[in-house]
C-alpha positions in Angstrom: 19.6 -27.4 2.4 19.6 -31.2 2.0 22.9 -32.7 1.0 22.9 -34.2 -2.5 24.2 -37.6 -1.2 21.1 -38.0 0.9 18.6 -37.3 -1.8 16.7 -40.4 -3.1 15.3 -38.4 -6.1 16.9 -36.3 -8.8 15.7 -32.9 -10.1 15.3 -32.0 -13.8 18.5 -30.1 -13.6 20.4 -33.1 -12.1 19.1 -35.3 -14.9 19.9 -32.8 -17.6 23.5 -32.5 -16.5 23.9 -36.3 -16.5 22.5 -36.5 -20.0 24.7 -33.7 -21.2 21.9 -31.5 -22.4 20.4 -28.2 -21.3 17.6 -28.4 -18.8 15.3 -26.6 -21.3 15.9 -29.5 -23.7 14.9 -32.0 -21.2 11.7 -30.1 -20.4 10.9 -29.9 -24.1 11.4 -33.7 -24.4 8.9 -34.1 -21.5 6.4 -31.8 -23.0 6.7 -33.5 -26.4 6.3 -37.0 -24.8 9.8 -38.2 -26.0 10.6 -39.3 -22.4 8.2 -40.4 -19.7 7.0 -38.1 -16.9 8.4 -38.8 -13.4 6.6 -38.5 -10.1 6.3 -35.1 -8.4 7.2 -33.8 -5.0 5.1 -31.8 -2.5 5.7 -28.6 -4.6 4.7 -30.4 -7.8 8.3 -30.4 -9.0 9.5 -33.4 -11.1 11.5 -35.9 -9.2 13.4 -38.6 -11.2 14.4 -42.0 -10.0 17.9 -43.4 -10.9 16.2 -45.7 -13.4 14.3 -42.8 -15.0 17.5 -40.8 -15.2 19.4 -43.6 -16.8 16.6 -44.0 -19.5 16.9 -40.3 -20.3 20.7 -40.5 -20.6 20.3 -43.4 -23.0 17.8 -41.4 -25.0 20.2 -38.5 -25.2 23.0 -40.7 -26.3 21.0 -42.7 -28.9 18.4 -40.2 -30.0 18.6 -36.4 -30.2 22.3 -36.1 -29.3 23.5 -38.5 -32.0 21.1 -37.2 -34.7 20.6 -33.5 -34.0 19.9 -32.7 -37.7 18.1 -35.9 -38.7 14.7 -35.4 -40.2 14.0 -39.0 -41.1 10.3 -39.3 -40.0 10.6 -43.1 -39.5 13.4 -42.7 -36.9 11.6 -39.9 -35.2 8.4 -42.0 -34.9 10.4 -44.9 -33.5 11.8 -42.6 -30.8 8.5 -40.8 -30.0 6.0 -43.6 -30.3 6.2 -45.3 -26.9 5.8 -42.0 -24.9 3.8 -39.6 -27.1 1.5 -37.5 -24.9 0.4 -33.9 -25.1 0.7 -31.3 -22.3 -3.1 -31.4 -22.0 -3.1 -35.1 -21.5 -0.3 -34.8 -18.9 -2.3 -32.2 -17.0 -5.4 -34.4 -17.2 -3.6 -37.3 -15.7 -2.4 -35.4 -12.6 -3.9 -35.8 -9.2 -5.1 -32.3 -8.8 -6.4 -32.7 -5.2 -2.8 -32.4 -3.8 -4.1 -33.7 -0.5 -0.8 -33.9 1.2 1.0 -31.0 -0.5 2.8 -28.3 1.5 1.4 -25.0 0.4 3.4 -22.4 2.4 6.9 -22.9 1.0 9.1 -19.9 0.0 7.1 -16.7 0.3 3.6 -18.2 -0.2 2.6 -18.0 3.5 3.9 -14.6 4.5 0.5 -12.9 4.6 -3.1 -14.2 5.2 -5.2 -14.1 2.0 -8.4 -16.1 2.0 -9.8 -17.8 -1.2 -6.4 -18.2 -2.8 -5.5 -21.4 -4.7 -2.6 -23.6 -3.7 0.7 -23.1 -5.6 0.8 -26.6 -7.0 -2.0 -25.6 -9.4 -0.3 -22.8 -11.3 3.0 -24.7 -11.0 1.7 -27.6 -13.0 0.0 -25.4 -15.6 3.1 -23.2 -16.0 5.4 -26.2 -16.4 3.3 -27.8 -19.1 1.9 -24.9 -21.0 4.8 -22.5 -21.2 8.6 -22.5 -21.7 11.5 -21.0 -19.9 11.9 -17.2 -20.5 8.3 -16.8 -21.6 5.8 -14.5 -19.8 3.1 -15.7 -17.5 0.2 -13.4 -16.5 -2.2 -13.6 -13.7 -5.0 -11.0 -14.4 -6.5 -11.5 -10.9 -3.2 -11.9 -9.1 -4.5 -11.6 -5.5 -1.6 -12.5 -3.2 0.7 -13.5 -6.0 0.7 -17.3 -6.0 1.0 -17.6 -9.8 3.7 -14.9 -9.9 6.0 -16.7 -7.4 5.6 -20.0 -9.2 6.3 -18.4 -12.6 9.5 -16.8 -11.4 10.8 -19.9 -9.7 10.2 -21.8 -12.9 12.3 -19.2 -14.8 9.5 -17.3 -16.5 8.7 -13.6 -16.4 5.5 -12.6 -14.6 2.8 -10.0 -14.8 0.1 -9.5 -12.2 -3.0 -7.3 -12.3 -5.4 -6.6 -9.4 -7.7 -3.7 -8.4 -7.0 -4.5 -4.8 -4.1 -2.3 -3.6 -3.5 -4.6 -0.6 -3.2 -7.6 -3.0 -0.7 -5.6 -5.0 1.4 -4.9 -1.9 1.4 -8.6 -0.9 2.3 -9.7 -4.4 5.2 -7.2 -4.6 6.4 -8.5 -1.2 6.2 -12.2 -2.2 8.1 -11.5 -5.5 10.7 -9.2 -4.0 14.4 -10.1 -4.2 16.3 -8.6 -1.3 18.6 -5.8 -2.3 22.0 -5.2 -0.7 21.6 -4.1 2.9 17.9 -5.0 3.2 18.5 -7.9 5.5 20.5 -5.8 8.0 17.8 -3.1 7.9 15.0 -5.6 8.6 16.9 -7.4 11.3 17.4 -4.1 13.1 13.7 -3.5 12.9 12.9 -6.9 14.3 15.2 -6.2 17.2 13.6 -2.8 17.7 10.2 -4.5 17.9 11.3 -7.0 20.4 12.9 -4.4 22.6 9.8 -2.3 22.6 7.6 -5.2 23.4 9.9 -6.2 26.3 9.9 -2.6 27.6 6.1 -2.5 27.6 5.9 -5.8 29.3 8.3 -4.7 32.1 6.0 -1.8 32.9 2.7 -3.5 32.3 1.6 -3.8 35.9 0.6 -0.2 36.3 -1.7 -0.6 33.3 -3.8 -3.0 35.4 -4.8 0.1 37.3 -5.7 2.1 34.2 -2.6 4.2 34.3 -1.4 5.6 31.0 0.6 3.1 28.9 2.6 3.4 25.8 1.9 6.5 23.6 3.1 7.1 20.1 3.6 10.5 18.5 3.2 9.0 15.1 0.1 9.8 13.0 -2.8 7.3 12.7 -5.9 7.2 10.5 -8.9 9.1 11.6 -11.6 6.6 10.8 -14.5 5.0 12.7 -13.2 1.5 11.9 -10.0 2.3 13.7 -11.8 3.5 16.8 -14.4 0.8 16.8 -12.2 -2.3 16.0 -9.0 -1.6 18.0 -8.2 -1.2 21.7 -6.7 2.2 22.3 -3.3 0.7 23.3 -3.1 -1.2 20.0 -3.8 1.9 18.1 -0.8 3.5 19.7 1.4 0.4 19.0 0.3 0.1 15.4 0.8 3.8 14.7 4.4 3.5 16.0 5.2 0.4 14.0 3.7 1.9 10.8 6.0 5.0 11.3 9.0 2.7 11.5 8.1 0.9 8.3 7.4 4.1 6.4 10.8 5.5 7.5 12.8 2.8 5.7 14.8 4.2 2.8 15.0 1.0 0.7 11.8 0.4 -1.2 12.3 -3.3 -1.2 12.8 -3.5 2.5 9.9 -1.1 3.1 7.6 -3.3 1.0 8.5 -6.3 3.2 8.1 -4.4 6.4 4.7 -2.9 5.4 3.5 -6.4 4.5 4.6 -7.7 7.9 2.7 -4.8 9.5 -0.4 -5.6 7.4 -0.2 -9.3 8.3 -0.8 -8.6 12.0 -3.5 -5.9 11.8 -6.5 -8.3 11.9 -4.9 -10.4 14.6 -4.7 -7.4 17.0 -8.1 -6.1 16.1 -11.5 -7.1 17.4 -12.3 -8.7 14.0 -12.6 -12.5 14.6 -10.6 -13.5 11.5 -10.0 -12.9 7.8 -13.1 -14.9 7.0 -15.4 -13.8 9.9 -16.4 -10.2 10.1 -17.6 -10.6 13.7 -16.6 -8.7 16.8 -14.8 -10.6 19.5 -12.8 -9.8 22.6 -9.3 -11.4 22.2 -7.9 -10.5 25.6 -4.5 -9.6 24.1 -1.8 -8.0 26.3 -0.1 -4.6 25.9 3.0 -4.9 23.7 1.4 -7.8 21.6 1.4 -5.8 18.4 5.2 -5.2 18.7 5.8 -8.9 19.4 3.6 -10.1 16.5 5.2 -7.6 14.2 8.8 -8.8 15.1 7.7 -12.4 14.6 6.0 -11.8 11.3 8.9 -9.7 9.9 11.4 -12.4 11.0 9.4 -15.0 9.1 9.2 -12.8 6.0 12.9 -12.1 6.0 13.7 -15.8 6.3 11.5 -16.7 3.4 12.6 -13.8 1.3 16.2 -14.8 1.7 15.4 -18.3 0.5 13.4 -16.8 -2.4 16.2 -14.5 -3.3 18.6 -17.4 -3.6 16.3 -19.3 -5.9 14.9 -16.7 -8.3 17.4 -15.3 -10.9 17.4 -11.5 -11.2 17.1 -11.8 -15.0 13.4 -12.8 -14.6 11.1 -9.8 -14.0 7.8 -9.3 -12.3 5.5 -6.4 -12.9 2.5 -5.7 -10.6 -0.1 -3.5 -12.2 -2.6 -1.9 -9.8 -5.7 -1.6 -12.0 -9.3 -2.6 -12.5 -9.1 -5.3 -15.1 -12.3 -3.9 -16.7 -10.4 -0.8 -17.5 -8.3 -2.9 -19.9 -4.8 -2.1 -18.8 -1.9 -2.5 -21.2 0.2 -5.5 -20.2 1.8 -6.2 -23.6 1.9 -9.7 -25.1 2.0 -12.7 -22.8 2.5 -16.4 -23.4 0.2 -17.9 -20.8 -2.5 -16.8 -18.4 -3.1 -18.6 -15.1 -5.6 -17.1 -12.8 -8.6 -17.6 -10.5 -11.4 -15.1 -11.1 -13.5 -14.0 -8.1 -16.4 -16.4 -7.6 -19.6 -14.3 -7.7 -21.1 -13.9 -4.2 -18.3 -15.8 -2.5 -16.2 -13.2 -0.7 -15.8 -9.4 -0.1 -12.2 -8.4 0.1 -13.0 -4.7 0.6 -14.8 -5.6 3.8 -12.6 -8.2 5.4 -9.4 -6.3 4.6 -10.9 -2.9 5.4 -8.9 -2.2 8.5 -5.6 -3.1 6.8 -6.4 -0.9 3.9 -7.3 2.0 6.1 -4.2 1.7 8.2 -2.1 1.7 5.1 -3.8 4.7 3.6 -5.3 2.8 0.6 -8.4 3.9 -1.2 -10.8 1.3 0.2 -14.0 2.9 -1.1 -12.7 3.0 -4.6 -11.8 -0.7 -4.5 -15.2 -1.4 -3.0 -16.8 -0.2 -6.1 -14.4 -2.0 -8.5 -14.3 -5.4 -6.8 -15.6 -8.1 -9.1 -17.8 -10.8 -7.6 -18.1 -9.4 -4.1 -20.7 -10.8 -1.8 -21.9 -7.2 -1.1 -22.9 -6.7 -4.8 -24.5 -10.2 -5.3 -26.4 -10.3 -2.1 -28.0 -6.9 -2.6 -31.8 -7.0 -2.8 -31.9 -3.9 -4.9 -33.2 -4.1 -8.4 -29.6 -3.0 -9.4 -28.1 -5.9 -7.5 -25.6 -8.0 -9.4 -26.7 -11.2 -11.1 -25.0 -14.0 -13.0 -25.5 -11.9 -16.1 -23.4 -9.2 -14.5 -20.6 -11.7 -14.1 -21.0 -12.9 -17.7 -20.9 -9.4 -19.1 -17.8 -8.5 -17.0 -16.0 -11.7 -18.3 -17.0 -10.8 -21.9 -15.2 -7.5 -21.5 -12.2 -9.2 -20.1 -12.0 -11.8 -22.9 -12.3 -9.0 -25.5 -9.3 -7.4 -23.9 -7.4 -10.7 -23.3 -7.5 -11.6 -27.0 -5.3 -8.6 -27.7 -2.6 -9.6 -25.2 -2.4 -13.4 -25.3 -0.3 -14.7 -28.2 -2.1 -16.8 -30.8 -2.2 -20.5 -30.0 -1.4 -20.0 -26.4 -3.4 -20.9 -23.3 -5.5 -19.2 -20.7 -6.2 -21.2 -17.5 -9.0 -20.3 -15.1 -9.5 -22.0 -11.7 -13.2 -21.5 -10.9 -16.0 -23.0 -8.8 -19.7 -22.7 -8.8 -21.6 -19.9 -7.2 -24.9 -19.7 -5.3 -26.8 -16.4 -6.1 -30.2 -15.8 -4.6 -30.5 -19.5 -3.7 -29.7 -20.6 -7.3 -26.5 -22.5 -8.2 -24.5 -21.5 -11.3 -21.7 -23.3 -13.1 -19.2 -20.5 -13.5 -17.1 -22.6 -15.9 -19.9 -22.6 -18.3 -20.4 -18.9 -17.9 -16.7 -18.4 -18.8 -17.0 -20.5 -21.9 -20.0 -18.5 -23.1 -18.1 -15.2 -22.5 -14.9 -16.5 -24.2 -16.0 -18.2 -27.4 -17.0 -15.0 -29.3 -13.4 -13.8 -28.9 -11.7 -16.8 -30.4 -11.1 -19.0 -27.3 -11.8 -22.7 -27.4 -12.1 -25.1 -24.4 -9.5 -27.8 -24.5 -9.8 -29.2 -21.0 -12.0 -29.0 -17.9 -10.5 -30.7 -14.9 -12.4 -31.2 -11.7 -10.6 -31.1 -8.4 -11.7 -31.5 -4.7 -10.7 -28.7 -2.4 -9.6 -29.3 1.1 -11.6 -27.4 3.8 -8.4 -25.7 5.1 -7.1 -24.5 1.8 -9.8 -22.1 0.5 -12.4 -20.2 2.5 -15.4 -18.2 1.5 -18.2 -16.3 3.1 -19.9 -18.7 5.5 -23.3 -17.3 4.7 -23.3 -19.3 1.4 -21.4 -22.3 2.7 -18.0 -23.6 1.7 -17.4 -24.5 -2.0 -16.1 -28.0 -2.1 -15.2 -28.5 -5.8 -13.7 -26.3 -8.5 -12.6 -26.7 -12.1 -9.3 -26.0 -13.9 -10.6 -24.6 -17.2 -8.0 -24.5 -20.0 -8.8 -22.4 -23.0 -6.7 -22.0 -26.1 -6.7 -18.9 -28.2 -7.2 -19.6 -31.9 -4.1 -19.2 -34.0 -5.7 -17.1 -36.6 -7.0 -14.3 -34.3 -5.6 -10.9 -35.1 -3.9 -8.9 -32.3 
């Protein structure tokens, strides 16, 4: 941790303490435009200079602190006039490209998950459009990026996803270590290293096709396992999976299973998470044990840091459900999500081997997946069209109006799609679906994506631009 004496910038908490006010009060002043916005760091967190901090201290001494009960509108206008700016204006003025931003801090990088947005996007939306202790929902939570940011910003979080693998990753990324978890996981890391070294020590006979490591643990009986994995990796993965499932602590087990899942594609013959092509990787015996130990060590390190930052009073619920089935999530104060872009990706395909190893119902998810390339590339008369997406989003908005509080915001990060050689503006499709249910567009912000940050099916090319679409639910809508 960087020593405070060496920091050239101050956090919101530092400035609030100097001003003698609660941090929530400072954040409210910022949202209301009573004090000017500072610059932001690589995580999109506010960083105040000494001059900015001094100005806020003066405001606290001469404004709200001295006149807490004053309702004289003239004085209030005098204080507010120089800096009045709405949260929507603040968001519109941000540089949304985040070209140099670090995106794998805390638990964000513990598992591969293509087509996810960078954490700076939900961070900015959550800071400006919600308050501490409110509840933020991501109704297409994927790998949990929004959920992690909500919790670090002292909000409660709710995630929904039909993909059981996404739910596992989201749970892992938002897991606070329980007592004894670190010791259990370190023991497992050491076990993996010992097993890898043991195999390496006896690897020479394997060059002559003699029998190598064999596991007595069960493994899936599925053609994908036989076709996409070398026999010795099937043995190694079966052994590792049995170790993970044998952990008594549910939190430690979640982290271990996520580490296991993170290496499956790497030791398979699948080229990558975004290329479903068969390649020979020439990996050595014992590599699965080595990769697992390395992955689990990283997960433990990031989870320990996450556990120190996130307070236990803030909760996260992961709901494994098809959003079209309208699950009950209660009332929420903000929605931040990125719906699947129609025809852009097929999670059920690229994650199939992971889901089969983990015993997840991959065929069920295949049928439920919204926007999958499989559905939209079908030449069948029943193949999905842009109207399919519009109807699905209409169902979602009819449900969302019952769960988002009146006057609150729903934010969608969405790009265009190409379906059967025709390009569609998905932001416009969302608006058409949302308006009948009392949602109004208040902002549409365009941003340029970096090639390395978000990948899609190469058959339709990479999507370069996307929109942050901010909708507000009308205050008069009944719930």
